[in-house]
C-alpha positions in Angstrom: 128.6 121.9 25.3 131.1 124.7 25.5 130.0 128.0 24.4 132.2 129.4 21.3 134.7 131.7 22.5 133.8 135.1 21.0 136.2 136.2 18.4 139.5 134.2 20.0 141.9 134.0 16.8 139.6 135.6 14.6 140.3 139.4 12.8 137.7 141.9 13.4 136.7 143.6 10.8 136.9 147.4 9.9 133.0 147.3 11.2 133.7 145.6 14.1 137.2 147.3 14.6 134.8 150.3 14.5 132.1 150.2 16.4 134.3 148.9 19.8 137.0 151.8 18.9 134.1 154.5 19.3 132.4 152.1 22.1 135.7 153.4 24.1 134.7 157.0 23.3 130.9 156.8 25.0 132.2 154.3 27.9 134.9 157.0 28.6 131.9 160.1 28.1 129.4 158.2 30.5 131.3 157.1 33.1 133.1 160.7 33.7 129.7 162.3 33.4 128.0 159.7 36.1 130.8 161.1 38.3 130.1 164.3 37.7 126.3 163.6 38.9 126.9 162.0 41.9 129.5 164.5 42.6 127.2 167.3 41.9 123.7 165.9 44.1 126.0 165.0 47.2 127.4 168.9 46.7 124.2 170.1 46.6 122.5 167.6 49.5 125.3 168.0 52.1 127.7 170.9 51.0 131.3 171.1 50.7 131.2 170.3 47.4 135.5 170.2 47.2 135.5 167.2 49.4 132.1 165.3 48.0 134.0 165.9 44.4 137.4 164.8 45.9 135.6 161.7 47.7 133.2 160.9 44.4 136.9 161.0 42.1 139.1 159.0 44.4 136.3 156.6 45.2 135.8 156.3 41.9 139.3 155.9 40.4 139.9 153.5 43.0 136.6 151.2 41.9 137.9 151.6 38.5 140.7 149.6 39.5 139.4 147.4 41.1 137.5 146.5 38.1 140.4 146.4 35.9 142.0 144.0 38.3 138.6 141.4 38.6 138.2 141.5 35.2 141.5 139.4 34.1 139.7 136.6 35.7 136.8 136.9 33.1 136.0 134.2 31.2 137.5 134.7 27.0 133.5 135.4 26.5 134.9 139.3 25.4 131.9 140.6 23.8 129.8 139.4 26.0 131.2 140.2 28.9 131.4 143.7 27.8 127.6 144.0 27.0 126.6 142.9 30.3 128.8 145.6 31.6 127.1 148.5 29.6 123.7 146.5 30.4 124.4 146.5 34.2 126.0 149.9 33.4 122.7 151.6 31.5 120.6 150.3 34.8 122.4 151.3 38.0 124.1 154.5 36.0 120.5 155.7 34.8 118.7 155.2 38.2 121.4 156.6 40.1 120.3 160.1 40.5 116.8 159.0 41.5 118.2 156.9 44.3 120.9 159.7 45.8 117.8 161.8 45.9 115.2 159.4 47.4 117.4 158.3 49.9 118.3 161.8 51.1 115.1 162.2 53.2 115.5 159.5 55.5 119.0 159.5 57.4 122.6 160.6 56.0 124.0 157.9 57.1 121.7 155.9 53.9 122.3 158.5 52.0 126.1 157.8 51.9 125.9 154.3 51.7 123.9 154.7 48.6 126.4 157.3 47.5 129.2 155.2 48.2 127.7 152.1 46.3 127.1 153.3 43.3 130.7 155.3 43.3 131.6 151.8 43.5 129.8 149.9 41.4 129.5 152.5 38.5 133.0 153.0 38.9 134.2 149.2 38.5 131.9 148.5 35.9 133.7 151.2 33.8 136.9 149.6 35.0 136.1 146.3 33.4 135.2 147.8 30.3 138.6 149.4 29.5 140.8 145.5 29.5 138.3 143.9 27.6 138.2 146.1 24.7 141.7 146.7 24.5 141.8 143.0 24.6 139.1 143.0 21.5 141.0 145.2 19.4 144.4 143.6 20.7 143.7 140.4 18.3 144.1 142.8 15.3 146.4 144.7 16.0 150.1 145.0 17.8 148.6 145.6 21.8 151.0 149.1 21.7 148.8 150.1 18.8 145.6 149.3 20.7 146.4 150.7 24.1 147.1 154.0 22.7 144.0 153.3 20.7 141.6 153.0 23.8 144.2 155.5 26.1 143.5 158.3 24.0 139.7 157.5 22.8 139.1 157.0 26.6 140.3 160.7 27.2 138.6 162.3 24.6 135.3 160.6 26.1 135.9 162.0 29.6 136.3 165.7 28.0 133.8 165.6 26.0 131.6 164.5 28.8 133.0 166.5 31.7 132.5 169.4 28.8 128.9 168.8 27.9 127.5 167.9 31.3 128.1 171.7 32.5 127.1 173.3 29.6 124.8 170.9 28.2 123.3 168.0 29.9 122.5 169.9 33.4 120.7 173.2 32.4 118.8 171.5 29.4 117.7 168.3 31.2 118.9 168.7 34.7 120.4 166.1 37.2 117.5 163.1 37.3 116.6 163.2 33.2 120.4 163.4 32.5 121.6 160.3 34.1 118.6 158.7 32.0 120.0 160.2 29.3 123.1 158.8 29.5 122.0 155.2 30.9 120.2 155.4 27.4 123.4 156.2 25.7 124.8 153.3 27.3 122.6 150.9 26.3 122.9 151.7 22.8 126.2 151.0 22.6 125.4 147.3 23.9 122.6 147.2 21.0 125.2 148.0 18.6 127.7 145.5 20.0 124.8 143.3 19.9 123.8 143.5 16.7 127.6 143.8 14.9 128.5 140.8 17.2 126.0 138.3 16.9 127.1 135.6 15.3 129.9 135.3 18.1 127.1 135.3 20.7 126.0 132.3 21.8 122.8 134.1 23.2 122.3 136.7 20.9 118.2 136.9 20.8 118.3 136.9 24.8 121.0 139.2 25.4 118.8 141.7 22.8 115.7 140.7 24.3 117.4 141.9 27.6 119.4 144.8 26.2 115.8 146.0 24.3 114.2 145.7 27.9 116.6 148.4 29.4 116.2 150.4 26.2 112.1 150.6 27.3 112.7 151.3 30.8 115.1 154.0 30.2 112.7 155.7 27.4 109.9 155.3 29.8 111.7 156.8 32.8 113.1 159.2 29.9 108.9 160.5 28.7 107.8 160.5 32.5 111.5 162.1 33.5 109.2 164.9 34.7 106.7 163.0 36.9 109.9 161.7 38.3 111.6 164.8 39.1 108.7 165.7 40.5 107.5 162.9 42.5 111.6 162.8 43.7 111.7 166.3 44.5 108.2 166.0 46.8 109.9 163.3 48.3 113.0 165.5 48.6 111.4 168.9 50.2 107.8 167.2 51.4 105.5 170.2 50.7 104.3 170.8 47.4 106.8 171.8 44.2 105.4 174.7 43.1 108.7 175.6 40.5 111.5 174.3 39.9 114.3 174.5 37.3 117.7 174.0 37.0 119.9 176.6 35.6 123.3 177.2 34.7 124.2 178.5 38.0 122.0 176.7 40.2 119.2 174.5 41.3 115.9 176.7 42.3 113.0 175.2 43.3 109.7 176.9 45.5 107.5 174.9 47.3 104.3 175.8 49.2 103.4 174.0 52.3 99.0 172.5 51.4 98.5 173.2 55.3 100.0 176.1 56.4 100.4 177.8 52.7 103.8 178.8 53.6 106.2 179.1 50.7 110.0 178.2 50.6 112.8 179.3 47.7 115.5 176.5 47.5 118.9 177.0 46.2 120.9 173.2 45.4 118.7 171.9 48.1 119.3 175.3 50.5 116.4 177.0 52.1 116.6 180.7 51.2 113.5 182.2 52.9 110.2 180.9 54.3 107.3 183.3 53.4 106.5 182.5 57.2 109.0 185.1 58.6 111.4 186.4 55.6 110.0 190.0 56.9 112.0 189.5 59.9 115.2 189.0 57.7 115.1 191.3 55.8 113.8 194.3 57.7 117.1 193.2 60.1 119.1 193.1 56.8 118.6 196.5 55.1 117.1 198.7 57.6 119.8 199.4 60.1 122.2 200.2 57.7 119.8 202.5 55.4 118.7 204.1 58.9 122.0 205.1 60.1 122.8 209.4 59.4 125.1 210.3 55.9 124.0 209.5 52.2 122.3 206.9 50.6 121.7 207.6 47.4 123.1 205.3 45.5 123.1 201.6 46.8 123.8 198.7 45.6 122.4 195.3 46.7 124.9 191.9 46.2 122.5 188.8 45.6 118.9 188.8 47.1 117.7 188.0 43.1 114.1 187.2 44.7 113.6 191.1 45.2 112.5 190.9 49.1 116.0 192.9 49.9 115.0 195.5 47.2 111.6 195.9 48.7 112.9 197.0 51.9 115.6 199.4 50.2 112.5 200.9 48.1 110.8 202.5 50.7 113.4 205.4 51.7 112.3 207.8 48.9 116.2 209.1 49.0 117.7 205.8 47.9 117.4 207.5 43.9 119.3 204.4 42.6 119.2 200.6 43.7 122.1 198.6 41.9 120.9 194.8 42.0 123.4 192.1 40.9 122.6 188.1 41.0 124.3 185.9 38.8 121.3 184.0 37.6 119.5 185.6 35.2 116.6 182.7 35.9 116.3 183.8 39.8 115.6 187.3 38.5 112.9 186.3 35.6 111.3 184.0 38.1 111.1 187.1 40.7 109.3 189.6 38.4 107.1 186.9 36.9 106.4 184.3 39.3 103.2 185.4 41.0 104.5 184.4 44.6 107.3 186.0 44.5 105.9 189.6 43.1 103.8 189.4 45.9 106.4 188.9 48.4 108.7 190.9 47.2 105.8 193.5 45.4 106.8 193.5 42.3 110.2 195.5 43.6 112.0 194.5 40.3 110.1 196.6 38.0 110.7 199.9 40.1 111.7 202.6 37.8 114.5 203.3 40.7 116.2 199.6 40.1 118.3 198.4 37.6 119.3 194.5 37.9 123.0 192.7 36.9 122.7 189.1 35.7 126.6 189.0 36.9 129.2 187.5 38.5 129.4 189.7 42.2 133.0 189.6 41.8 133.6 190.5 38.5 130.8 193.9 38.8 132.2 194.6 42.1 136.0 194.9 40.6 135.0 196.7 37.8 134.5 201.1 37.4 131.8 202.6 38.4 130.0 204.8 40.6 130.3 204.6 44.6 127.8 203.2 46.7 126.5 205.1 49.7 125.2 201.7 51.3 126.2 198.2 50.0 123.7 195.7 51.0 125.3 191.4 50.4 122.0 189.2 50.8 124.9 186.2 49.7 124.1 182.2 50.6 126.3 180.7 53.1 129.6 179.8 52.1 129.3 176.2 52.0 130.8 176.0 48.8 134.4 177.0 47.6 132.8 179.6 44.5 130.7 181.4 47.6 133.9 181.4 49.9 134.9 184.4 47.9 132.4 186.5 48.3 133.5 186.4 52.0 136.8 187.2 51.7 139.4 189.8 51.8 140.0 190.4 48.5 136.4 190.8 47.9 135.5 193.4 50.7 138.6 195.3 49.4 137.1 195.7 46.1 133.7 196.0 47.4 135.6 199.3 50.0 137.0 200.9 46.7 134.0 201.0 45.3 132.1 203.1 48.5 132.3 206.8 48.6 133.6 207.9 52.1 131.8 207.5 55.0 129.3 204.6 53.0 128.6 201.5 55.3 128.5 197.9 54.1 125.9 195.4 55.5 126.7 191.2 54.9 124.0 188.7 56.8 127.0 186.4 58.5 124.7 182.8 59.5 124.2 181.8 62.9 126.4 183.4 65.8 125.1 180.4 67.9 124.9 177.9 64.9 128.3 178.7 63.1 129.8 180.7 65.7 133.3 180.5 64.2 131.8 181.6 60.4 130.1 184.8 61.7 133.2 185.8 63.7 135.2 184.9 60.9 133.4 187.2 58.4 133.7 190.1 61.1 137.2 189.6 61.5 137.8 189.4 57.7 135.6 192.7 57.8 137.7 194.3 60.6 140.9 193.8 58.4 139.6 196.1 55.5 137.3 198.5 57.5 137.6 201.4 59.9 134.8 199.7 62.3 132.3 196.7 62.1 129.5 196.3 64.1 127.7 193.0 64.6 124.1 192.0 65.7 121.4 189.1 65.4 118.1 188.6 65.6 115.5 184.9 65.9 114.3 183.9 62.4 112.0 180.6 63.0 112.7 178.8 60.0 116.2 179.3 61.1 116.7 180.1 64.5 119.1 182.9 65.4 120.7 184.6 62.8 123.5 187.0 62.4 124.7 190.5 59.9 127.8 192.1 59.8 128.0 196.1 59.5 131.0 198.0 58.7 132.2 201.3 57.4 134.7 203.2 55.3 136.2 205.8 57.3 134.5 206.8 60.9 132.9 204.9 63.6 129.9 203.4 62.9 127.0 204.9 65.6 125.3 202.9 68.1 121.3 203.9 68.1 119.0 203.5 65.4 116.5 205.3 64.9 113.8 203.9 62.2 111.3 205.7 60.2 109.8 203.6 57.8 107.0 201.2 58.6 108.2 197.9 59.7 106.5 194.9 61.3 109.9 193.3 63.5 112.4 195.5 63.7 112.6 198.6 66.9 114.8 200.8 68.3 114.1 198.7 71.1 114.4 195.6 69.2 117.6 197.0 67.5 119.9 197.5 70.7 119.3 194.6 71.9 120.5 192.6 68.6 123.9 194.3 70.0 124.2 192.2 72.6 125.5 188.2 72.4 125.3 185.5 75.3 128.2 183.7 76.5 127.7 181.0 74.1 127.7 183.5 70.7 130.8 185.7 72.1 133.1 186.1 69.7 135.7 184.1 69.4 139.4 184.0 67.6 139.6 183.4 64.4 141.9 183.6 60.9 141.1 185.9 58.3 139.4 184.7 55.0 141.0 185.2 52.3 140.9 183.4 48.2 144.4 182.3 48.6 143.6 180.3 52.3 139.7 179.6 52.4 139.5 179.7 55.9 135.7 180.6 56.3 134.8 177.9 53.8 136.8 175.3 56.5 135.1 176.6 59.3 131.7 176.5 58.2 132.3 172.4 57.5 134.2 172.2 60.8 130.4 174.0 62.5 128.1 172.2 60.7 129.4 169.4 61.7 129.4 170.0 65.5 
């Protein structure tokens, strides 16, 4: 016996039409959020956000086209086909973030295979939905009117999804829980259509049971989402995760090794420091610039929300005012309150001489204010276009205007060995703005060889250093040695980095590929 066609010549009721129109809105919302989740995770884990989002969007649109093409070969069981597509996309999209996080630690090729498979599958399924729904609505109205309704609701849904992801879903639920929640929305749409069109579904009970099974799975995933997230993070970071939070700005993770008791801070999957050797990094960042002769009453730290650079700066009693600018208030909060960070930074963020600002460094430095005697830039590597601007000629020019005559700046500059072009591009950009620059490096067990660049407003930077404060690593002799670069780290010709031409970002990606 052949199955009964679904609404072949029958007209849709007002209720059925309303459900289909609402389904279009939700389908678009869910599709764009899945796309953003995959692009965000890939940016976190692989870096190069422009590249990752470009590939995600491109392949997703391509897959949607394929899905639309394939849909014309489906049977005329339109509602059944739509519900089946919704069931599959709810399950695959719902677990997409977990699959990506679980695949990453093994090999990049496995991660990329998983990523592209998810993009193509989800994109194709989303592409199948629109022609099916358009055909259904065309039974009740002119094709022109049907297409107009479908496309307008599709764009509105995409807008809602693209706005709600960064403002609501990501900060409140995180990446894993967000994918579960969107999968839940997909399956609820499927259930609504099963119930509304139940008289036109040959296997109504079986379809409803399948929907309820996926619904139960996704509800279980959401209820146990915290455990699943911790499991995925442990799988990703290997060490015990003692703190994790997705903020509106970044993903913060603090881990502790069960064997060595070593503690680490990760931001967006990138390690920021290890308690084993962070003092080496921060001593070489802070003490050379603060040990130079001259005024150091007013000191500015850009970045460094963990309070570790501030700890070193506060060792100088003549530093009267220390301003610290970090975009993420949650980073500043845990630096003050998390016992592990309190212990490491020696409660520097609670010092009377320190004032912390939770602002974007670019905006902060572009405002009128006091002139600083020393500026310490402790920003992450330029692994995306947003951070690239914090190493640009425009940014350094704004800082120079906020510096007192003879003031000195220092910035962490990635590795002169592993990211050689990046390191010297930062130096070249500083030299384009300041009178004199000085480059140096040290060895960090957790990172390898690491580099720094100093620049001075007016005059030259002395090549002699005397440290009269207590240190664990840096000495006058080791600092002099740090000024010497081996042949394979020597200066190479690089362009000046600017906001209009983000050369540094491109060089950083090129260095990592090598």
